[in-house]
C-alpha positions as CSV (number, residue, x, y, z in Angstrom):
1,M,1.5,50.2,-28.4
2,T,-0.7,50.9,-25.5
3,K,-4.5,50.7,-25.9
4,Y,-4.7,54.4,-25.0
5,R,-2.8,55.7,-28.0
6,S,-6.0,56.4,-29.8
7,K,-6.9,58.9,-27.0
8,L,-3.8,61.2,-27.5
9,P,-4.6,64.9,-27.5
10,Q,-3.4,65.6,-31.1
11,M,-5.9,63.2,-32.5
12,H,-9.1,64.9,-31.3
13,D,-10.5,68.3,-30.5
14,Q,-11.3,67.4,-26.9
15,L,-9.5,69.5,-24.3
16,F,-7.1,67.8,-22.0
17,L,-6.1,69.3,-18.7
18,T,-2.9,68.4,-16.9
19,D,-1.3,69.4,-13.6
20,G,0.5,72.5,-12.5
21,G,4.0,73.2,-11.2
22,L,4.8,69.9,-9.4
23,E,8.2,70.9,-8.1
24,T,7.3,74.4,-6.9
25,T,4.2,73.1,-5.2
26,L,6.1,70.4,-3.4
27,I,8.9,72.7,-2.3
28,F,7.1,76.0,-1.5
29,Q,3.7,74.8,-0.4
30,D,4.3,71.3,1.0
31,G,7.8,72.0,2.4
32,V,9.3,68.9,0.7
33,D,13.1,68.9,0.2
34,L,13.7,68.2,-3.5
35,P,17.5,68.2,-4.1
36,H,18.2,69.5,-7.6
37,F,14.4,70.0,-8.2
38,A,14.1,66.2,-8.6
39,S,10.6,65.1,-7.7
40,F,11.3,61.6,-8.9
41,T,13.2,61.0,-5.6
42,L,9.8,60.7,-3.9
43,L,9.2,57.4,-5.6
44,K,11.7,55.7,-3.3
45,D,9.4,55.3,-0.4
46,K,5.7,54.9,0.4
47,D,5.2,58.3,1.9
48,G,6.6,60.0,-1.2
49,R,4.5,57.8,-3.6
50,D,1.4,58.6,-1.6
51,R,2.1,62.3,-1.7
52,L,2.4,62.1,-5.5
53,R,-0.8,60.1,-5.8
54,R,-2.7,62.8,-3.9
55,Y,-1.2,65.5,-6.0
56,Y,-2.3,63.9,-9.3
57,Q,-5.7,62.9,-8.0
58,R,-6.5,66.5,-7.1
59,Y,-6.0,67.6,-10.7
60,A,-7.9,64.6,-12.0
61,E,-10.9,65.8,-10.1
62,I,-10.6,69.2,-11.7
63,A,-10.6,67.6,-15.1
64,R,-13.6,65.4,-14.2
65,A,-15.6,68.5,-13.0
66,G,-14.7,70.3,-16.3
67,Q,-15.5,67.2,-18.4
68,T,-12.1,67.2,-20.1
69,G,-9.5,64.6,-20.7
70,F,-6.5,64.4,-18.4
71,I,-2.8,63.9,-19.0
72,L,-0.8,62.3,-16.1
73,E,2.7,63.7,-16.6
74,A,5.4,61.6,-14.9
75,P,7.5,63.2,-12.1
76,T,10.6,62.4,-14.2
77,W,11.8,65.8,-15.5
78,R,15.1,65.4,-13.7
79,A,15.4,61.6,-13.9
80,S,18.2,61.6,-16.5
81,A,21.8,60.5,-16.3
82,D,23.6,63.7,-15.2
83,W,21.0,64.8,-12.7
84,G,20.7,61.2,-11.4
85,A,24.4,61.0,-10.9
86,K,24.3,64.1,-8.8
87,L,21.7,62.4,-6.6
88,G,23.6,59.1,-6.3
89,Y,21.5,57.1,-8.8
90,S,23.2,54.5,-11.0
91,K,22.0,53.9,-14.6
92,Q,20.0,50.8,-13.3
93,A,18.5,52.8,-10.5
94,L,17.4,55.5,-13.0
95,V,15.8,53.0,-15.3
96,K,13.9,51.7,-12.3
97,A,12.8,55.2,-11.1
98,N,11.5,56.0,-14.6
99,A,9.6,52.7,-14.8
100,D,8.3,53.1,-11.3
101,A,6.9,56.6,-12.2
102,I,4.9,55.2,-15.0
103,F,3.6,52.3,-12.8
104,L,2.5,54.8,-10.2
105,L,0.6,56.7,-12.9
106,E,-1.0,53.5,-14.1
107,E,-2.4,53.1,-10.5
108,V,-3.7,56.6,-10.5
109,R,-5.3,56.2,-13.9
110,A,-7.1,53.1,-12.7
111,T,-8.8,55.3,-10.0
112,C,-9.9,58.2,-12.2
113,Q,-10.4,57.2,-15.8
114,S,-13.9,56.8,-17.3
115,A,-15.7,56.7,-20.6
116,D,-16.2,60.4,-20.4
117,M,-12.7,61.3,-19.2
118,P,-9.8,59.7,-21.2
119,V,-6.6,59.6,-19.2
120,V,-3.2,59.6,-21.0
121,I,0.1,58.8,-19.3
122,S,3.1,60.8,-20.5
123,G,6.7,60.1,-19.7
124,C,8.4,63.4,-18.9
125,I,11.9,64.3,-20.1
126,G,13.7,67.5,-19.1
127,P,16.8,69.2,-20.5
128,R,20.2,67.7,-19.8
129,G,21.3,71.0,-18.3
130,D,19.6,73.9,-16.5
131,G,16.1,74.6,-17.8
132,Y,16.8,78.3,-17.8
133,N,20.4,78.5,-19.0
134,P,21.7,76.2,-21.8
135,A,25.3,76.8,-20.9
136,E,26.6,73.6,-22.6
137,I,24.8,72.5,-25.8
138,M,25.2,68.9,-27.1
139,G,25.3,68.0,-30.7
140,E,22.2,66.2,-32.2
141,E,23.7,62.7,-32.0
142,E,25.0,63.2,-28.5
143,A,21.6,64.5,-27.4
144,Q,19.8,61.5,-29.0
145,A,22.1,59.0,-27.2
146,F,21.9,60.9,-23.9
147,H,18.1,61.0,-23.8
148,S,17.6,57.4,-25.1
149,L,17.7,55.9,-21.5
150,Q,14.5,57.7,-20.5
151,V,12.9,57.3,-24.0
152,N,13.5,53.6,-24.2
153,T,12.4,53.0,-20.6
154,F,9.1,54.8,-21.4
155,A,8.8,52.9,-24.7
156,N,9.0,49.6,-22.7
157,S,6.3,50.8,-20.2
158,E,2.6,51.6,-20.3
159,A,3.4,55.3,-21.1
160,D,1.2,56.4,-24.1
161,M,3.5,59.3,-25.1
162,I,6.6,61.3,-24.1
163,T,6.7,65.0,-23.3
164,A,10.0,66.8,-23.4
165,M,9.6,70.0,-21.4
166,T,11.6,73.2,-20.9
167,I,13.8,72.5,-23.9
168,T,16.1,75.4,-24.6
169,N,18.1,74.7,-27.8
170,L,17.6,73.1,-31.2
171,P,20.3,70.3,-31.2
172,E,18.9,68.9,-28.0
173,A,15.3,69.2,-29.4
174,I,16.3,67.4,-32.6
175,G,18.2,64.6,-30.6
176,I,15.2,64.0,-28.3
177,T,12.9,63.8,-31.3
178,R,15.1,61.3,-33.1
179,A,15.3,59.2,-29.9
180,A,11.5,59.1,-29.7
181,Q,11.2,58.3,-33.4
182,A,13.7,55.4,-33.0
183,A,11.6,54.0,-30.1
184,R,8.3,54.7,-32.0
185,M,7.0,56.8,-29.2
186,P,4.7,59.8,-29.8
187,L,6.5,63.0,-28.6
188,C,5.2,66.4,-27.5
189,L,8.2,68.8,-27.7
190,S,7.9,71.8,-25.4
191,F,10.1,74.8,-25.7
192,T,10.7,77.4,-23.1
193,V,11.1,81.1,-24.0
194,E,12.5,84.3,-22.5
195,T,10.5,87.5,-21.9
196,D,11.0,88.4,-25.6
197,G,9.3,85.2,-26.8
198,R,12.5,83.7,-28.1
199,L,14.4,80.5,-26.9
200,P,17.2,81.1,-24.5
201,T,19.5,80.5,-27.4
202,G,17.9,83.3,-29.4
203,E,15.8,81.6,-32.0
204,T,12.1,82.5,-32.6
205,L,9.5,79.9,-31.9
206,R,8.8,79.8,-35.6
207,T,12.4,79.1,-36.4
208,A,12.6,76.5,-33.7
209,I,9.5,74.6,-34.8
210,E,10.3,74.7,-38.5
211,T,14.0,73.7,-37.9
212,V,13.0,70.6,-35.8
213,D,10.2,69.7,-38.3
214,N,12.6,70.0,-41.2
215,A,15.3,67.9,-39.5
216,T,13.0,65.1,-38.3
217,G,10.2,64.9,-40.9
218,H,7.7,66.5,-38.6
219,G,8.8,64.2,-35.8
220,P,6.9,65.7,-32.8
221,V,3.2,64.9,-32.8
222,Y,2.7,68.4,-31.5
223,Y,4.6,71.2,-29.8
224,M,4.0,73.0,-26.5
225,I,5.3,76.1,-24.7
226,N,6.1,75.9,-21.0
227,C,7.9,77.7,-18.2
228,A,7.1,81.2,-19.4
229,H,4.3,83.6,-18.6
230,P,1.7,84.2,-21.4
231,S,2.8,87.9,-21.5
232,H,6.2,86.6,-22.7
233,F,5.0,84.8,-25.8
234,T,1.5,86.0,-26.8
235,Q,2.9,88.3,-29.4
236,A,5.0,85.5,-30.8
237,V,1.9,83.4,-31.5
238,A,-0.4,86.2,-32.7
239,G,0.4,86.2,-36.4
240,G,-2.0,83.6,-37.6
241,E,0.7,81.8,-39.8
242,S,0.3,78.1,-40.6
243,W,3.2,77.0,-38.4
244,L,1.3,78.0,-35.3
245,Q,-1.0,75.0,-35.9
246,R,1.8,72.8,-34.6
247,I,1.4,74.3,-31.1
248,R,-1.3,72.4,-29.3
249,G,-0.3,72.8,-25.6
250,I,0.5,75.5,-23.1
251,R,1.9,75.1,-19.6
252,A,2.7,78.6,-18.5
253,N,4.3,80.0,-15.4
254,A,2.2,81.9,-12.8
255,S,4.8,84.6,-12.5
256,K,5.6,87.3,-15.0
257,C,9.3,87.3,-13.9
258,S,12.1,86.4,-16.2
259,H,14.0,83.1,-15.8
260,A,16.9,85.0,-14.3
261,Q,14.6,86.6,-11.7
262,L,12.9,83.3,-10.9
263,D,16.3,81.6,-10.5
264,N,17.2,84.1,-7.8
265,A,13.8,84.2,-6.0
266,T,13.6,83.0,-2.5
267,E,9.8,83.1,-2.3
268,L,7.2,81.6,-4.6
269,D,5.5,84.1,-7.0
270,A,2.0,82.5,-7.6
271,G,0.7,85.4,-9.6
272,D,-3.0,85.8,-10.1
273,P,-4.9,82.6,-10.9
274,I,-7.9,84.4,-12.2
275,E,-5.8,86.6,-14.5
276,L,-3.9,83.6,-15.7
277,G,-7.2,81.9,-16.6
278,R,-8.2,84.9,-18.7
279,E,-4.9,84.9,-20.4
280,Y,-5.3,81.2,-21.4
281,A,-8.7,82.0,-22.8
282,Q,-7.1,84.8,-24.9
283,L,-4.5,82.4,-26.1
284,R,-7.2,79.9,-27.2
285,E,-8.7,82.7,-29.3
286,L,-5.4,83.1,-31.0
287,L,-4.8,79.3,-31.2
288,P,-8.2,77.7,-31.2
289,W,-6.6,74.3,-31.8
290,L,-5.0,74.2,-28.4
291,T,-6.0,70.9,-26.7
292,V,-3.6,70.6,-23.8
293,L,-3.8,73.1,-20.9
294,G,-1.7,73.0,-17.7
295,G,0.7,75.0,-15.6
296,C,4.4,75.2,-14.8
297,C,6.4,77.1,-12.1
298,G,4.3,78.7,-9.4
299,T,1.0,77.2,-10.6
300,D,-1.2,74.9,-8.5
301,H,-4.8,73.6,-8.4
302,R,-6.1,77.1,-8.1
303,H,-4.6,78.1,-11.4
304,I,-5.8,75.0,-13.2
305,E,-9.3,75.5,-11.8
306,Q,-9.3,79.0,-13.3
307,I,-7.9,77.8,-16.6
308,C,-10.7,75.2,-16.7
309,E,-13.3,77.9,-15.7
310,H,-12.3,80.3,-18.5
311,C,-11.4,77.8,-21.2
312,V,-13.8,74.9,-20.7
313,T,-16.9,75.9,-18.9
314,E,-17.2,79.2,-20.8
315,A,-16.3,77.7,-24.2
């Protein structure tokens, strides 16, 4: 257990900021070639590692200015076996890439943490398939085995927790949770939803959260919603029921477009950062226990600054 476990977001009321849309920023703003949307490939050389350091440090400064905590999310969303194989990575090379990602974040944490700004390192896991379209769904046991490579690598590192993002279906969510439980790693489980507020496989957020909790004994330490615009899910979290208290994080898209529209887009839709900040503030009125605020596709430092402005400095 790392010495930072006591700082995890679900244990306190302090707000934690995190970063924006890493991959869309690198591709559309920085002009970086990311085959298969895989930002972990930047870890293989000094220039790539330096680029990632600068990216994270910029967000850490926003957190420092807002007097919040900060979550360093590893660039490992695509660093799993199937995606790695498409990129020519062996199992051993993937283990090294995941470990190297955490080591990089350790270096970043050493430059920005302070007594007033706790910094947590999270190992990021993505879905086995496409984050927008769960064409092939694993069984729970297969999902647990598949994701154990990343989970166990993070468990043997200085990562404080794991965040599974853009999860589209329940068997995979349950498998990831059980893998994290077996490794004794705190897990944030983050679902993505379509424009109707439901998972791509059709379940409501309530059904998804309650199903995973029932199957794993409330395995995730908290849940999050990512890769959807607030307008897609605000109604789904507006009822005031007790299950909503399990949602403690939001990493929304800048764009109001559907997943299908984003998949076919040739230009970045960065939306309106000020409007997004206001929408986050409205979400915090509905879910006052939200403690993790960041961005997903199309968001950058401008959006996180506005989220901080509306949710932190005006709180």
